[in-house]
N, C-alpha and C positions, 0 to 999 in steps of 0.2 A: 504493500500500500504506500509506504514511504517513497519507494522507487517510482511508482506511478505519479505521485504528487510532484516529485522532483522533475520528472520528464515533462509533466504538464507545464510547470513553471518555465522550464527550458524552452519549450516550443512557443509559449506565449511571448517570451522575451525575444526569441528568434523572429517572430512574426513582425516585430517592430523595426527590424534591421533592414534597410533598403538593400535590394539585390542589384548588382551592377553588371552581371555577366550576360544577360540576355540582350538580343538586338532590339527588342521592343521596349527598352527602358522607358519608364514613365517620365513625363515632362510636366512641369507646372505651366499654367496658362495665365496670361494677363491681357485684359482688354481695356485700352486707354481711350478716354474721351477727354480732350483738352480744349479749352477756349482761352486764347491768349490775347491780351490787349497790350500793345507795345508802344512805348514812349521814346521816340528817337532823340528827343531833346535831352532827356535825363539818362538814356541808355538803360532804362528799367522797364519791367513789365509785370503785370498782374495776371494771374492765371487761376482757372478752376480745373480740377482734375477729378474725373470719375474713373475709378479703377475697379473692374470686376476681376477678382482673383480666384482662380480655380485650383484647389489643392488636389492634384492627382497622385500625391504620394500616399504611402500607407501610414503616414505619421500624423499625429495631432499637433498643431502649431499653437503656441501660446503667445508668441511674439512675431512681429515682422520687422523688417529693416528696409530703409530706403537709402539710396545714394543721393547726396547733395553735393555734386561735383564742384559747383562754382565756389563753394566755401574754401576750396584749396587755394584760391587766388587771394589770400589775405596774409599779411605779415604774421609770422609765427606759426603758420600752418605746417603740417607735416611735409607737404610738398616743398614749402619754402626752406625749412630746416634741412631736409634731405639734400636739396640742391646746393645749399651753402656748406655742407659738411662732407659730401662725397668727394673723392679725390679728383675725379674727372667730370665735373658738372656739364650738363647740356649748355652749349654756348648761347642758346636762345633764352635760357632762364637765369642761370647763375644766381645773383642776389637780387634780381629785378623785383621779385614778389615782395621782398622785405622793404622796398622803397615805395610801394603803392600808397597813394593818398586815399582817403575815404571815398572820393568820387571815382577812383580808378579800380578799386577792389571788385571782386565778384562775391556775390552772396545769394543764398536762397533762404528765405524766411517762411516758416509755416505759420499761417494765420489761424487755420482750423483744420481738424482732421476727425472724421467720423467713420465708424464701422457699422454698416447697416443702420445708419441714422443715429447711432449712439456716440457721443463724444469720447475721444480716446486720450489717454495719458501718453506723453512722449517727451523725449529730450534729444537735443541736438548735440552730438559728440563729433566735432570736426566736420568731416564730410559724410557722416552717417547719422541718419535719424533712427533712433531706437524707439519702437512703439510697443507698448503693452496693450494686448487686445482686451476688448470688453467681452468678447465671446471667443471661445476656443474655435479654431478652424479644424474641423474634423476631416478625415480622409474623404475624398470624393464629394466635397461640398464647395459651393461658391459663396463668396462674400464680397460686398461692395464697399469700397473706401472712397469717401468724398473729401476732397482737400481744396483749400484755398491757400494760395501762396503768392509771394512776390519775390522778385529777383533783380539783381543788377548785373549787367554784362561787364566783365573786367576788360581792361585794355589787353590787346593781343599779346600773350606771352607764350602759351603752349596750346596749339590746336584751337582752343576756344577763345573767343574774344572779339573786340571791336578795333577798327582802325589798324589793320595789320600793315606790315611793311610795304605791301603792294597796293595799299589804298582801298582794300575791300572793307566795307563798313562793318558787316556782321558775319562772323563764322560761328554758328550756333550749334556746337556739339556739347554733349553732356550738360544740357541746359535746363532740364526739368527734374523734379523729384522722381526717381526711378526705383521701383521695387527691386531689392536684391534677389539674386537667384538662390533658390533652395533646391538641392538635388540629392542624389543618393549618398552624398558625403555630408549633407547638412547645409547650413547657411554659409553664404560667401559674402560677408559684409566687410570687405576689406576697405580700409581708407584709401583715398585717391592720392597717389604721389607721382602722377604723370606716366604711369605705365599702361597696362592693358585692361581689357574689359570682359565682362561675362554677364549675360542677360537672359531673361525669360522670353520664350517664344510667345508672341501675342499679336494683336491687331491694334492699330493706331488710327484714331479719328481726330485730326488736329485742325482747329480753326485759328488762324493768325490774322489779327487786325493790325495793319501798319500803314504808314503814310503812303499815298498813291504814287509817289515818285520812285518807290522801291520795286525792283524785280526780285521775286523770291524763288529760290531753288530748294528742293526738299526731297527727303525720302517719300516714296509713295506716289499716288496718282492724284493730280489736281481735279477736283470735282466740279469746279465752276469756271472753266476757262473763258467762256463767253462774257463773264462779268469782270474778268481780270485783264485779258489780252496779253500783252508783253510776249508775243511769240507762241503762246499756248493755243491761240485760236486765230483763225483767219479773220474773225470779226474785229474791227478796230474799236477800241474802247478808249474814250476820252474822259479823263478824270479832272475834276475841278481842283484848284488849289485848296488844300485843307482836307480833301477827301481822304478817308481811311477805309479802303476796301478790305474785305475779309477773304483771305486765301484759305480754301478748304481742301485738305489732303487726307486721303485714306491709304493706309499701308497694311496689307494683310500678311500675316505669318512672318514677322520680323522681330528682332530683339533689341531694336533701338530706333531712334528717329532723329535725323539731323536736318538742319536747314541753314541757309545763308541768304543774305539780302544786300543788295547794292543798287544804287540808282543807275549805274553805268553798265550793268550786265547786258551783253549781247547773248542771244539765245538761239542756238542751232539745234535742229532735230535731224538725225540721220538713221535710216533703217538698217538693222543687221539682217533681218528677214521679216516675214509676215507676223512673227510672234514677238519681236523685240525692237524697240526704239532706243537709241542713245541720244541723250540730251547733253548739250555743252553750254556752260555759262562762263563767260569771261568778259574782261573789260574792253568793250567797244572796239574801235578800229585799230588801236595801237597793237593789239595782239592777233588780229584777224588772220594774217598770213600764216604764222606758225601754227595756230590752232586749226586752221582749215587743213593744213598739211598733216596734222596729227590725227584728225577725225577718222579717215579711212583706216589708219593703223589701229585705232581703238575698235573699229568694226571687225578687223581681221583678228584681233585679240579674242573677242567673244566667239568668233567662228572656230578658231583653233582650240580654245578651251572647251567649247561645246563638244567638239569631236574627240579630244584626247582625254577629257576628265569627266564629262557629264553635262547635261543640259542645264543652263541657267534658267530658273523656273519663273522669273518675273517677266512682266511685259515692258519694263523700263529700267534704265540705268542712267544716272546723271554724273557727269564729270564737271566739278564746280571749282572755279578759281577761289581760293580761300585757304585759311589755315596757315601753317608755317613750314611746309614741306609736303607731306602727303599723309593722309590718315583715312582709313577705310570706315565706312558705315553702311548699313543696309540700303541697297538700291542707289547708293551715291558715294562719292568721295570728295573730300576737300583737298586740293593740291595747290602748290605753288605754280603760278601761271607764266611768269616771265623767265622762260628758259629757251635754250636752243632746241631744235626739233628732236634730236636723239634723247636729250634729257627729259623733255616734256613727254615724249612717247614712253620712256622708261618708267617715270613715276605714274603715268596713267595706266600702263600695263600692270605694274605691281599692285596698285591700289584696286584696280578692277578685279584682278585674280583673287584678292581677298574675299570677293563675293562667294567663291567656292569654299575656301578653307576656313573662313571665319563666319561669314554672314549666313551661309546655308548649312554647313556642318556644325558651326557654333561650339567648337572646342573651348574649354575654359582656358582662355588665352593668358590669363595671369599665371596659371599653374603650368601650362604647356605651350608657352609662346613659340617654341620650335615647331609645333605641329601646325601653327598658323603662319608665322613669319617665314619659317624655314621652307615649308612646302610651297608657299607662295613664291619665294625666291627661286626655288627649283623650277617651278613652272614658268616664272618670268624669264629665266635664262633660256628656256626652250622657245618661248614665244619671240623674244628679242632676236634670237638667232634666225628665225624665219623672217622677221621684219627687216633685219639688217644682216644679211648673210655674211658669214666669215668662215674661214677654214679653222679657226681656233675653237677648241672644245668649249661650248658655252658654260660648262660647269667649272672650268679651270680656275678662274679668278676666285670663285666662292671657296673652292677647296684650298687654295693658297691662303685665303683669309683665315680659315679655320686652323690650318697648320701653324700659321704665325701665332695665333692665340695659344695653341697647345704648347708651343715652345716658350711662351712668354713667362710661364709660371703663375699667371693670374687666372687661368681657366677654372670655372666651377661647373659641376655636373648640370646636365639639362633638367634634372629633377628640382633644381633651385627655383623657388617662386620668383616671378619677375621682379617683385618689389624688394627682394632680399639679396640680389647680387651685390657684391662689394664694389664693383665698378660698372660704369655705363658701358665700357668697352666689353667686359666679360659678358654682360647681358646681350648686347647687340650682336656680337659675333656668334655667341652660342645660339641665339634665337634665329638669326637670319642665315648665317653661313653654315654652322654645324647642323642646323635643322635641314638645310638643303643637301648637305653632304650625306646626312642620314638616309635620305631617299635615294640619292644617286648611288650610294654604296649598297643599299638594299638591292638595287638592280644588279649590281655585281655579284651579290650573294645568290639571288634566286633566278637571275636571268632577265635580260631587257624586256622580252615579250611578256614574261610573267609580271614584271613590275607594272606595265601598262594595264594589264588585266586587274591587278590588285588595286590600283588607284581608281579605276572606274567603279569597281565593286564597292570599294570603301565609300566613295561619294554616294552611290545609289542606295546603299544599305543604311548609311548613317546620317543622311541629310535630315536636318531638323531634330537631331537626337543627342547632341553634345557628346560625341565620342571621346574616349580617353585612349592612351597609348596601347593598352591591352586590346582594345577593340580593333585597332589597325593590325596588331600582331596576329590576332586570330585569323583575320582575312588573309594576310600574307602566308600564314602557315597552311591554311586550307587550299589556297591557290597553288602554292609551290610544293606542297607535300613534305616540307622540311620543318624541323623543330628550330625555332628562332629565339627562344628565351635568352640564350647566351648573348645575342646581338643587342637586344633591348637592355639587358642587365649591364653590359659593359659600356656600350656607346652612349646610352642615355643616363645610366645610373652612376657612372664613374668618369674620371678624366684620364683613364688609361689610354695610351696611344698605340698606334700600329707602326711597327718597324720590322720589316723582314729584310734579310740580306742573302746574297749568294756568297757563301763562305768559301767554298772551294769547288773547282772543276778539275777533275782528275782523269787523265787518259788511262784506260784499263783494258788491255788485251783486245784492241779493236772496238771497244765501246767507251762510253764516257760516263763517269759518275758525277752527279751534281749534289753537293751538300748545301742545304739551306739552313738558315738559323733564324729563330724568332728572338729579336732583340727587345722589342716593345712588349708591354704586358698584355695587350689585347690580342687574342687569337683571331685569325681569319682563314677562310679557305683561299687557295691560291691558284691563279692561272700563271703558269711558267711557260712562256712562249719562246720556242727555239726557231731561229732563222738559219736555214742551211745554205751553204755556198751555191747549191744548184738552184736556188730561188724558191724552194718550197718552205712552208711554215708548219710547225706542229705545236699545239698547245698541250702541255702536260698539266692536267687538272687534278688538284689535290683537295678533296673535300675534308671537312672536319668531322671527326667521329661524332661529336655532340650534335651535328646537324641531322643525323639519322637519315641520310640520303644525299643526293647531289643535284645540282642545277642542270637543267636541260637548255643549252644555249648553243647556237650555231654561229658564233662570232668568228670562228677561225675555220679554215678549210679542213683541218684534221685536228681532232681532239683525242688524246689518250687519257683514259681514266686511270688514276693511280689509287693506291690504298689510302685510307683515311689517316689523317694526322691527329693524334690525341693532343689536346691543347696543353698538357703539362710537359710534353717533350720539347726541349729547346732546339733540337736539330732534327732534320729529316733528309734522307738520302734516297735518290732514285737514279736509275740508269737509262741512258739514251743508247739505243742500239746502233750507234754510228761512231765513227772515229772522231776524235777531237778536232782533227784537221778539216773535217767536213762541216764544222759548225762555224757560222758567221757571228752569231750573237745569241745570248740568252737574256731574256728580260722578264722580271716579275711584273705582271699586270701592265702590259703596254697600253691598255685602254685608260689607265690612270683613274679609274673609278674608285679604287681603294685609296683612302687618304693616308698613305704611308708617309710619315713625317721625315723620312730620309731616303728619297728616291735614288740617291747616288749609289747606294750599295745594292740596288735592284738590277744592275746591268753587268753582264760579263761579255767580252772584256770591258773593264771599267773605262768610262770616257775620260779623256785627258782633262786635267783641271782647267787648262787654258786651250780652247779650241783654236786652230790655226786661223789667222785672219785672211779675208779675201784679198786678192791682189789689188794693190792701189789704195787700200783702206788706210786712212790717216790715223796715227796713234795719238789719242787725246792726252 
């Protein structure tokens, strides 16, 4: 009887633990209705927000939390202190927040908050609003939160703000009280210190009343174009001085809402196909030439991504001049606009591709920035190579960036939360470069064709579901038939580096013995490619025992499968059935998909330290 009671208690406790392994993982839902009145003289606005929150979790909630991002733009905020104390601060921020006057700071003030009509107790803690509920939110129930708030737009410092360096009046990102995400790991009520985001899937219905002189670009679909004009409608709309029209946008199935406004915006619309329009907002005639040249490249970006990674599901995407570099949001991006064509195309490509890896998949970017920034960078390299063809490997620069960090001594594991990296460099290179290397190198492990299949299946199975690293690993394992724990554990969870070398090449009775050594701590399977003097090539492929299989890839004309290499063994020897004199060169991974930090010892015979100069070259 005692045992039965103990088991009953155990299973009741287990029932309250969220499960993360299934592909149909539950998602919370948020339905926002906001009505915003904007004062361009004071750079302030008043808003009402109705939020219908659906608890699809198995848990009962007694509190909720909201992000109040604009509160970060105040002297003494965590963002301010972090920027002034980190060893390599963002050049755009540094100590600027600490010097803001009361009229230049950002803030969000909550005037009232009710749950199902009942007033709530709450307190503001920096950029987080902590709310004690009047009623518990039981599993599978809906609750309505009604809020009144007011806010002030800070001067442009980081992503959000007014009067940026390019003269854009308003870049309105992170501008409204936003419910924090609750998932299988619990609440994610992290303070904002200028890093990344995580949000609830939901629907937005936003009405924005602002002076008639402004053109507004935003997430979602404009519902009243004939009343607004400004390029949204063929109907000409003439507003009188002092008019304040209301722009009405609806955005379905997104986890954030961004907008920007400027009186000088020019607005172009270009079709990708019958299901997708691209909108471009930029400042008048001064930028028209380079933006017009960039627009077809943006169109090609969406076509390439649709083909290689999965279909973009919305009917619209907007490229908006604003912000302080480039920052992604659902159905839109804010980018720096005054760039040459290649740079403008590059930032547009990168931010657009975030639509796949962050806006549609919705990974927790704060915890797994490499799954968003890194995968986006990997795809960006592929797209840019098609837009600007070159013989150089498109992933080479990214790999070099990661290797430089790995050698620097300041690298931190990819498991580090974005807010907690010790340096901005370690965060940036880990998230962008090492994340891209992770995917490129995965293709080396499982094969190029399998990688393409994995990425498409990952997108299609996990869109709108907030995948984590294990979710991607399981798809890669299913598609490749290989066990891949070791790769995730080493390359994601540690800073161990890859370094293999050709230790010896020995002539042996008409044959050739090759001795390889593992110098770095991270194990990898190897392609050892031999070029013979008769012009033929042979790949000697060495799987790892822990993989429990081998990749199927036809990258080379002939591949010889060798026995597995157990990861604890520092050396491995194999025999080539040819005389040493018949061998031109032996190279470990000539595809350079493996991020070996010392490629010099990957080649036999070793290359000279100083290659001979071309005839007539001047010595500098």
